[in-house]
N, C-alpha and C positions, 0 to 999 in steps of 0.2 A: 520218713521215720528213720531213726538211727538206732544202733545197737546200744545195749545197756552199758553204763559207765561204772567202773569200780570206784567207790567213794574213797576219800582220804580226808585227813583233818583240814587240808587247805583247799579242797575242791568241793564239788557238789555230787550228790548221789545220782542226779539225773539232770542233764543239761538242756537248756531251751525253755526254762520256766521263769524267765525274767530275773534270775539270780544276778547279783551284782558282784563285780570284781574291782580290785584296785588298779588304777592306771596312773601313769605320769602325764599330767596335762600341761603342755606349754600354753600359758594363758596370755602372754605378751612377750615382747623381746626381752631375753635374759631373765625370764621368770617362769619357773616350772614348779608345779605343786602336785601333791597326790590328790586324785579325784576318783570318781567311780564311773563305771560303764557296765552295760549288760553283757554277760557272757554270751558269745555268739552262738546261734543255732548252726548246725552243720548241714551242708549240702551232701548228697549221697557219695560224692567222690572225695570228701574232705575228712581230715582228722582234726581232733581237738588236742592241742598241746598245752600242757602245764609248763609255762616258761620258767626255766631254772636260771638262765644267765643271758644277759644282753650286753654286747659291746657297744660303747659309744663311738660313733664314726665321725669323721671330719665333716660330712654333710649334716649330721645332727648338730654339731657345734655351729655350723654356718647358719642353719635355720634358727637355732637358739639365739644367736647373737644379732642376726640381721633380719630375720623374718621372711627371707626369700633366698632362692638361688636362681639367678637370672630372672625369667618371667614366672617362675613357680613361686607363688605367694602363699604363705601360711594363712589359713583361716582359723582363728583361735576359737575354742581350745583345740589343740592338736597333739596327738600321741606320736612320739618319735621312736626311733630304733628299728633296725632291720638285720642286725647281726645277732642271731640268737640260737639257743639250744634248749632242749627240754625233754619231757616225757609225754608220750601219748596217753591220754586218759579216756578218749572216746574215738570210735571210728564210724564213718558213714557206712550205709548198707552196701554200697558198691566198692568199698575199699578192699583190695586184695593183697596189698604188699605189706601191710603193717597190722600189729596187734596192740592191744592195751598193754602198757608197760614198756614199750620200745623206746630206747633213747635215740634222739634224732636232732638234726639241725635242719634248717630250711633255706632253700634258695628263695630270696624274697620277691623276685619278679614273677608275676603270673601273666604270661603272654596270651594273646587271643587265639593263636594256633592257626588262624585262617588268612591273615593278611599276606602280602607278597613277601615281606621280610621273614615272617614266621615260616612260610612254605619253602623259602630258600635256605633255611637253617640259621638265619641271622635273627633269632627271636629276641636278642638283646636290643634290637632296633625297632621292635614292635611299637607302633604308634598308639596302640590301645592297651599297653601293658599296665597292669595294676602292680605297682612296686611299693611294698610296705614302707611306710613312713614318708613317702613322697606325696606332698599335698595333692589331692584331698584325702589320700588313703591313710588309714590308721597304721601305726607301727607296732613294734613288739614290746614296748615298755608298758606291759600290762600282764596280769597274772595268767591269762589264757589267750591263745590265738587259734583261729581255724585256718587251715591251709590245704590246698589240693595235694593229694598223695603223690602226684607226679613231680612235685617240687619239694619233697621231703626226703631226707636221706638218713639212713641208719648210721650211728656212730658206735665204735667199739667201746667196751667197758673200760679199756685201758686209757681212753681219752676223756679228760674231765670236761664238764659242761663249759667251763671257762675257756679251755683250749679249743673246744669245738666251735665257739663263736668266731674264731679266726678263719674258719673255712670260707667265709665271705670275702674278706680282704685278700686272702691267698688266691681265691678264684680270679680276682682282678689281675693279680700278678701272673698267674698261669695263662690267662687269656692274652696278656701282653706278650709273653714269650712265644705262645702259639702264633700270634700275629707276625712275630719276627722270624718264625721258623728257625728258632735257635738250634744250633748243632753243637755236639760236644767239642770241647777244646777252644771255645771262643773266649775272647777277652771282653768282659762286660763292665760297664760303668753304670751305677745306679745312683741317681741324685735325689736326696731327700729321704731321711730315715724315720718317717712316720710309720704307722702300722703297715701301710701298703708297701712302702719301700723296704721295710724289714721282711715282709712276706715275699717280696721279690728276691731278696737274698736267698731265702729258703728254696724258692722255685728254681733260681739259677743254679744252685747246688744240685738240686734233683736232676736238672738237665745237663749236668756235668760240664759247666763252664770251667775254663782253665784258670782264669783270674777273675775275681769279683772285687772291684774297687767301689767304695761307697763314699758319699759326701753328706755332710750335715754341718750345721753351725754348733750343735750341742755335743759335747764329749760323751755324755751318758748314753746317747743314742748310738754313737759310733762304737762304743764299747759293747753294747748289746749286739750290734751288727757283726762284730768279730766273733762273738759266741755262737751266732747263727751260721757262720761260715765265710764271712767276708775275708779276703786275703790282704786287703789294703784299705786304710781309711784316710780320708782327706777332710780336715776341718776347714770349712770355708768361712769367711773369705781369706783367712790368713795363709792357708796353704794352697798350692797351685796344682791343678789337674794337668796331667800330661796331654800335649797336643798330638793329633794325628796318630793315635795309638790304639784305640778301642774298635772292636768289630761291631759292638752294639751298645747303645746308650738307652737306658730306661729312665725317663724323667718323671718323677712322682710328685714333685713339690708345687709345680705351677709357677716357680720363680723365674722371672725374666733373666736374671743372671745365670741360673742353672741351665736354661734353654740355650743361651748364647755360648756358654762355656762347654756345654755338652756337644754342640755341633763342631766346635773347634777341636774337641778331643777325638772325634771320629777319624778313622782311616778313610782313605778314598774307597768308595763303594760300600761304606758302612751303613748301618740302619739306626734311625732315631725314632724311638717309640715314646709318644707323649701320653701319660696317664693323668697327671695333675692338672686340674683346672686353673688357669691363670686368673689373677684378680680382676682383670678387665677383658673385654671381648677383643681388644686389639693388642696383639703381641708381635713385636718386631722380630723378623727372621732375616738372617743374612742369606738371602736367596742366591746371591752371586756365589758365595762360598759353597753353598749346598749344590749349586749347579756344577761348579768346578770339581767338587768331590764326588758328584753323582750320588748324593745321599738319598736313601729311601726314607721318606717321612711317613710314619704310621701313627694312627691314633687309636685309642682304646676307650670303649664305652661299656662298662660292666663286663659281662662274660657270657660264654655259651658252652654248655655241656662240660663244666669244669669241676663240679662239686665232688664226684667220686674220686678223682685224682687229688683234689685238695685235701680230702679226708685222709687219703693214703699218705700224702706227704706229711701232714700234721702228726699222724700216728708214728711215722718213722722219726720225727724230730721232737717228740713230746718231752724229752728230757731237758730241752733248752727253752721250750716255749714259755715257761714261767717268767723268763727275763722280760718278755714283752708286756705281760700283765702287771701293771704297776700299782693299781688301786682297785678296791672292791667296796661296794656300798649296797645296803638294802634299799628297797624302793622308797622307804620312808625318808631316806637321805638323798633323794634324787636331786634336790637343789644343790647340795654340796658336791655331788658327783659331777653335775654339769659344770659347775664353777671350776672344779679341779681339771676336768678334761679340756676346758677352754682357756685355761691359764698357762701360757707358754713357760712362765717362770716356775711352775709346779714340778717340772721334770717328768710329768706323766707321759706315758706312751699309749697304753690301752687301759681304759677305765671300764670295769665290769659292774653291772647293776644286777641284783638278785630280786626279781619281782615277787617271789614267794617266800623270801627270807623273813624271819621274825626280826623285830627291831633289836 
């Protein structure tokens, strides 16, 4: 049994009675339509969230275009999306941290809490994790989601729902810098200015990096990086990155060229952190050069205990976050939203969808 819900025009007076909600259904490669699904019933430790904003992620685009990421295959129809924010409209009977009306964002991974990785604090590596939008699990491109309160986080009134969706990609960036044990005063190179790369600029600023150089092929993304705090921009491939100069390289693009040039750019004893998934499972590394430089190679998979800090950083930088959000669409225009997000020529950075917006 769950506590009573306060009704609204776009919600229901009582949840769990087979009411239907609108969702974005991926029904085949590169084809997404509006469909319907049942509003979920709550477990005692869960909250029901009216989803106000969803950011389209690079993984959403990959599943949309290709139908799989590695061995993870979409079974159609599939609901995408895992970067979201909204308002709590119902709470389970054992929920203690939240009330109806609270503004929140969600950490999309729900670990088992009992496996070796979870017990050692590396719950991002949980083999049994339920990660929203990763097949076969439903994502957040729907009007309502249920989620355990332990992975729900309050957002301040000063942070918009759109801005709050960036807590997830910023969490990836914070985890990368935590893995590198970044210290103030370091020279940092960040390759690839997609949303994760841009959020890494924000995180590097928060951790007081001395110099932040960024690379990308597109000038509009480099200009946004400057506004977020980058001290130098390099438009690749026409401009050259300094060799043997940086203490830390954060590679977010997965590009073979970025990986190779990033290793060249490191000082001896530097650290190379890989976030971006390369297009193939085999990626050449100049291991001889890495050995000669004694480079530390680190990899990043999602994040651990980062959301509170992520929300804090977003709140401090909210005046410039609008530069990252380039397009917004109601759920009824989900097909257009996905086409925009997946079109490199569109100039989009972060596309936001409003599951509860009127047409």
